[in-house]
C-alpha atoms as a printed R data frame, in Angstrom:
   type eleno elety resid chain resno       x       y       z
1  ATOM     1    CA   MET     A     1 105.033 121.906 100.355
2  ATOM     2    CA   GLU     A     2 103.888 118.649  98.749
3  ATOM     3    CA   LYS     A     3 106.263 115.855  97.804
4  ATOM     4    CA   LYS     A     4 106.221 112.135  97.203
5  ATOM     5    CA   LEU     A     5 106.887 110.013 100.263
6  ATOM     6    CA   SER     A     6 109.906 108.584  98.435
7  ATOM     7    CA   GLN     A     7 111.385 112.111  98.198
8  ATOM     8    CA   MET     A     8 111.161 112.922 101.901
9  ATOM     9    CA   LEU     A     9 114.405 113.469 103.769
10 ATOM    10    CA   TYR     A    10 115.630 111.646 106.885
11 ATOM    11    CA   GLU     A    11 113.501 112.634 109.932
12 ATOM    12    CA   GLU     A    12 111.259 114.877 107.813
13 ATOM    13    CA   GLU     A    13 107.636 114.944 108.959
14 ATOM    14    CA   GLY     A    14 104.352 115.632 107.249
15 ATOM    15    CA   ARG     A    15 100.720 114.668 106.780
16 ATOM    16    CA   ILE     A    16  99.578 112.192 104.140
17 ATOM    17    CA   LYS     A    17  97.563 114.173 101.622
18 ATOM    18    CA   LYS     A    18  96.869 111.769  98.760
19 ATOM    19    CA   ILE     A    19  97.268 108.055  98.082
20 ATOM    20    CA   ASP     A    20  96.876 106.434  94.689
21 ATOM    21    CA   PRO     A    21  93.330 104.929  94.700
22 ATOM    22    CA   GLY     A    22  94.580 101.477  93.654
23 ATOM    23    CA   LEU     A    23  96.962 101.423  96.602
24 ATOM    24    CA   ARG     A    24  94.686 102.551  99.460
25 ATOM    25    CA   ALA     A    25  93.323  99.137 100.455
26 ATOM    26    CA   GLN     A    26  96.760  97.506 100.219
27 ATOM    27    CA   ILE     A    27  98.439  99.866 102.703
28 ATOM    28    CA   ALA     A    28  95.508 100.735 104.992
29 ATOM    29    CA   GLY     A    29  96.416  97.769 107.199
30 ATOM    30    CA   MET     A    30  99.811  99.379 107.801
31 ATOM    31    CA   GLY     A    31  98.100 102.462 109.216
32 ATOM    32    CA   ILE     A    32  99.052 104.547 106.183
33 ATOM    33    CA   ARG     A    33  95.917 106.564 105.354
34 ATOM    34    CA   GLU     A    34  95.144 110.070 104.167
35 ATOM    35    CA   GLY     A    35  95.279 112.620 106.988
36 ATOM    36    CA   LYS     A    36  97.771 110.636 109.103
37 ATOM    37    CA   GLU     A    37 101.009 112.159 110.405
38 ATOM    38    CA   ILE     A    38 104.091 110.429 108.981
39 ATOM    39    CA   LYS     A    39 107.828 110.678 109.622
40 ATOM    40    CA   MET     A    40 110.672 109.383 107.436
41 ATOM    41    CA   MET     A    41 112.914 107.174 109.547
42 ATOM    42    CA   THR     A    42 115.359 105.653 107.027
43 ATOM    43    CA   LYS     A    43 115.852 105.361 103.291
44 ATOM    44    CA   GLN     A    44 117.828 102.495 101.824
45 ATOM    45    CA   PRO     A    45 120.155 103.318  98.933
46 ATOM    46    CA   ILE     A    46 119.701 102.159  95.355
47 ATOM    47    CA   LYS     A    47 115.925 101.722  95.158
48 ATOM    48    CA   GLY     A    48 115.599 100.043  98.540
49 ATOM    49    CA   PRO     A    49 112.577 100.363 100.827
50 ATOM    50    CA   VAL     A    50 111.827 103.318 103.068
51 ATOM    51    CA   VAL     A    51 110.972 103.030 106.760
52 ATOM    52    CA   VAL     A    52 108.337 105.451 108.035
53 ATOM    53    CA   ASN     A    53 106.748 106.045 111.420
54 ATOM    54    CA   VAL     A    54 102.941 106.254 111.594
55 ATOM    55    CA   ASP     A    55 101.066 106.146 114.920
56 ATOM    56    CA   ARG     A    56 104.308 105.368 116.814
57 ATOM    57    CA   SER     A    57 104.928 102.265 114.677
58 ATOM    58    CA   ASN     A    58 107.688 101.822 112.117
59 ATOM    59    CA   THR     A    59 106.661 100.379 108.779
60 ATOM    60    CA   SER     A    60 108.779  99.495 105.763
61 ATOM    61    CA   ILE     A    61 107.342 100.075 102.302
62 ATOM    62    CA   GLY     A    62 108.811  99.656  98.850
63 ATOM    63    CA   LEU     A    63 110.045 102.647  96.906
64 ATOM    64    CA   GLY     A    64 107.459 102.034  94.152
65 ATOM    65    CA   LEU     A    65 104.633 102.320  96.674
66 ATOM    66    CA   ALA     A    66 106.231 105.356  98.304
67 ATOM    67    CA   ASP     A    67 106.191 107.066  94.893
68 ATOM    68    CA   LYS     A    68 102.377 106.872  94.902
69 ATOM    69    CA   ILE     A    69 101.881 108.625  98.261
70 ATOM    70    CA   ILE     A    70 101.810 112.431  98.406
71 ATOM    71    CA   VAL     A    71 102.736 114.114 101.703
72 ATOM    72    CA   GLU     A    72 102.251 117.730 102.823
73 ATOM    73    CA   VAL     A    73 105.654 118.367 104.421
74 ATOM    74    CA   GLU     A    74 105.912 120.631 107.431
75 ATOM    75    CA   LYS     A    75 108.538 123.344 106.995
């Protein structure tokens, strides 16, 4: 099932399927690239950032950026 990164639930895991083309270069340095495994660690309430785990590293990204990343969620 595909969903936006911002819609993932706590501790949900998946594989990054699609990233908005204008965003790819900006987040590549964080290790967030298509094909990578990703896990939702925490979500802050009221439009706060999300913390995800990629390659055993936690990274915080804004909710607006997380809306532009599509993840194939493992069920």
